[in-house]
Structure formats: structure tokens, C-alpha cells
C-alpha positions in Angstrom: 102.5 136.0 107.6 106.1 135.3 106.6 106.8 133.0 103.7 109.5 130.5 104.3 111.4 128.6 101.6 109.7 125.8 99.7 110.5 122.5 101.2 113.0 120.6 99.1 113.4 117.6 101.5 110.9 114.7 101.6 110.9 111.8 104.0 108.8 108.7 103.0 107.4 106.3 105.7 105.9 103.0 104.7 103.1 101.1 106.4 102.5 97.7 107.8 103.3 94.4 106.0 105.6 96.1 103.5 109.0 97.9 103.5 110.2 101.1 101.9 111.0 99.7 98.5 107.4 100.4 97.4 108.2 104.1 97.3 110.6 103.7 94.4 108.2 105.2 91.8 107.5 108.2 94.0 111.2 108.6 94.8 112.1 108.6 91.1 109.5 111.3 90.3 110.5 113.5 93.2 114.3 113.2 92.7 113.9 113.9 89.0 112.2 117.2 90.0 115.1 118.1 92.3 113.8 117.0 95.7 116.1 115.3 98.3 114.3 112.2 99.2 114.9 109.8 102.2 113.0 106.5 102.5 112.7 105.3 106.0 113.0 101.5 106.7 110.9 101.0 109.8 111.0 97.6 111.5 107.3 98.0 112.4 107.9 96.3 115.8 106.4 99.1 117.8 105.0 102.6 117.1 107.6 104.1 119.5 110.5 102.4 117.7 109.2 103.5 114.3 108.8 107.0 115.5 112.4 107.0 116.8 113.7 105.7 113.4 111.7 108.3 111.5 113.0 111.1 113.8 116.6 110.0 113.0 115.8 110.5 109.3 114.3 113.9 110.1 117.4 114.9 112.1 119.5 114.4 109.0 117.5 116.9 106.9 118.9 120.3 106.3 115.7 122.4 106.3 112.0 122.3 105.7 110.8 118.7 105.1 107.5 117.2 103.9 106.8 114.0 105.9 104.8 111.4 104.0 103.1 108.3 105.4 101.2 105.4 103.9 98.7 103.3 105.9 100.1 102.6 109.3 102.8 105.1 108.4 100.2 107.8 109.0 100.3 106.9 112.7 104.1 107.2 112.6 104.1 110.6 111.0 101.3 111.9 113.2 103.8 111.4 116.2 107.1 112.0 114.5 105.8 115.0 112.6 106.3 117.3 115.6 110.0 117.4 114.6 111.2 121.0 114.0 112.2 120.2 110.4 108.7 119.1 109.4 106.8 121.7 107.4 103.9 119.6 106.2 102.4 116.1 106.4 101.1 114.0 103.6 98.8 111.0 104.3 98.5 108.4 101.5 95.6 106.1 102.1 96.7 106.4 105.7 95.5 106.3 109.3 95.3 109.7 111.0 95.1 109.0 114.8 94.2 111.7 117.2 95.6 111.9 120.8 95.4 108.6 122.6 94.3 106.8 119.4 96.1 103.9 117.7 95.5 102.1 114.4 93.9 99.4 116.5 91.3 101.8 117.9 90.6 103.2 114.5 90.0 99.7 113.2 87.9 98.7 116.1 84.4 99.6 114.8 84.2 98.9 111.1 81.2 100.2 109.1 78.5 97.7 108.2 79.4 96.1 104.9 82.9 97.4 104.8 85.6 95.0 103.5 87.5 93.3 106.3 91.3 93.1 105.8 92.4 89.5 105.7 94.7 89.8 108.8 95.6 86.4 110.2 95.5 85.7 113.9 98.7 86.9 115.7 101.8 84.7 115.5 104.2 85.3 118.4 103.1 88.9 118.6 103.1 89.6 114.9 100.5 90.0 112.2 100.5 88.9 108.5 97.9 89.2 105.7 96.6 86.0 104.2 98.8 85.5 101.1 96.0 84.2 99.0 93.9 87.2 99.6 96.7 89.8 99.7 96.3 91.0 96.1 92.6 91.5 96.2 92.7 93.4 99.5 96.0 95.3 99.4 97.2 95.5 95.8 94.2 95.1 93.4 95.6 97.5 90.8 99.1 96.1 90.6 100.3 93.5 88.1 99.6 90.0 89.3 103.3 89.2 89.6 104.1 92.3 91.6 101.2 91.7 94.0 102.3 88.1 94.5 105.8 89.3 95.4 104.5 91.7 97.9 102.4 89.0 99.5 105.4 86.7 99.6 107.8 89.3 101.1 105.6 90.6 103.9 107.2 92.3 106.8 105.8 91.1 110.2 103.7 93.8 111.8 104.1 94.0 115.5 101.1 94.2 117.9 102.9 97.0 119.6 102.9 98.9 116.4 99.2 98.3 115.8 98.3 99.3 119.4 100.8 102.1 119.9 98.9 105.3 120.7 99.7 108.8 119.4 100.4 111.3 122.2 100.6 114.6 120.3 99.2 114.5 116.8 101.3 116.7 114.6 98.4 117.4 112.2 97.1 119.8 114.9 100.1 122.1 114.3 101.2 121.3 110.7 99.5 121.7 107.3 98.2 118.3 106.3 97.3 116.8 102.9 95.5 113.5 102.2 95.3 111.3 99.2 92.2 109.1 99.2 92.4 105.8 97.3 88.9 105.3 96.1 89.2 101.6 95.4 90.9 100.8 98.7 89.8 97.5 100.4 92.0 97.9 103.5 90.9 101.3 104.7 87.5 102.1 103.3 87.4 105.4 101.4 84.7 106.8 103.6 86.9 106.2 106.6 89.8 107.9 104.8 87.6 110.9 104.1 86.4 111.1 107.7 90.0 111.1 109.1 91.2 113.6 106.6 88.3 116.0 107.4 88.9 115.7 111.1 92.6 116.7 110.5 91.6 119.6 108.3 93.6 118.1 105.5 93.6 119.3 101.9 92.1 116.2 100.1 92.8 114.8 96.7 91.2 111.6 95.4 92.4 109.1 92.9 91.3 105.7 91.7 93.6 103.1 93.3 94.0 100.2 95.7 95.6 100.4 99.1 98.9 100.1 97.2 98.2 103.5 95.5 101.7 104.7 96.5 103.1 102.0 94.2 100.5 102.1 91.4 100.0 105.9 91.1 103.5 107.4 91.9 102.8 110.5 89.8 99.6 111.3 91.7 101.4 110.8 95.1 104.3 112.9 94.0 102.0 115.7 92.8 100.4 115.9 96.3 103.9 115.9 97.9 104.9 118.8 95.7 101.7 120.7 96.6 102.5 120.2 100.3 106.1 121.4 99.7 104.9 124.6 98.0 102.4 125.3 100.8 105.2 125.8 103.3 104.3 129.1 105.0 104.6 130.2 108.6 
């Protein structure tokens, strides 16, 4: 086994209903520690489009890169992570689809008693969360004002993003790491653990809502740094 340089590049991929600004805390921690961080702004219209946008960000990296995805961003990195620059994958309370799976298929059979995300019926091919229930489901550990702002600034999530299937899951060929948010009411923690185990991911758990990438930036950054240091081939 030959050791290759520790990854110093990080690409952050947001999930559905939100944009990349939620990564600011993680960005601040990582850049302070000398990492070169790129935040992808995906339109979340379709999985194929978001994968293409993420690959553009990966093309711009100058060496080994840790690719990080939150929530639906896990589907994006599972496909885009086959890029040659990607040395490791980090899933943050994220979906981890296998071949021919989508976020939609992973949501199709919820466990009895599991919280149901307050996703409203589609409007012109896009999804939103109920603004009045957004905080409790998505951002229960954020200050009330911040949760209200996230609810009010939702990004439309396209049905083609929800239903886009992964063709070649990168976690089958890249080291993977997973941060379980134990208070998540969007993706139940048992579901997170099952997907992480299937992917053979190194798992860390922390108390936190689905917005753990906002509320616990130090914990997220610590896992990213662990993934960067595990870069061997």
C-alpha cells in the first residue's frame, strides 16, 4: 500500500430545500485549518444537473479532495464521487443510494412510527416543506430566528432530483465516512445507520437535528479532517 498526500481540498454539497450558505460554519473551521474549501450551489432541479455542477467544482481541484454531502447531497456525491480527484466521501445525515436507487426509493417504505417529513404536495414539479413545521422537522436545534429564515428561504426541490437514480455508487470504490444526527426528524437515525453500514462507512454520531451541518460545524469538520487524513491508495 502506497500512502498518498493528505487531501487538502474539500467540496461541500448541500441538500434539498436549502442552499450552500448553511455550510459557512464548516467552511470557517476548515479554512482556518488550512483546507481549500469549495461550496457547490446546486439548483436541485435534477440529480443529473446537480452531479454535473458538482463535477465542475471537482474539475477545479488541484489534487485529492474530500467530497461532502448533506441529506439529498448524499445522492449527488454518490454519483459525482467517481471523479478522479475524490479521495473520500463524507455523508452528513445524508442519503446513500446504491445502484438504481434514488432518494425517492429510499423514502418509499418508512419504518412504523418514524416521523414523516412535512413535504407539501408538488407544485409545478417542485417540492417544499411546510413552513410552519419546518423548524421542528429540519432545524430543531437552531435558534428560532435562524430556523424561520431557512423556512422562508427554501429552494424548490425538483421531482427529477428526488427521483434521479444513482448509476455507479462511488462509495463502492472510495473510503466513506458518515455522521449520524441522533435527533434527526427528516431521516430517522436508524435509517442513517443502516445506509452507513451498507456502504461500509466509518460512523460517528452526534446529537443534532437534520440541520446538524449548521448547528454542529466543529463535529462535521472533524469528520471531514478524519476523511482527509485517511487518504491512502
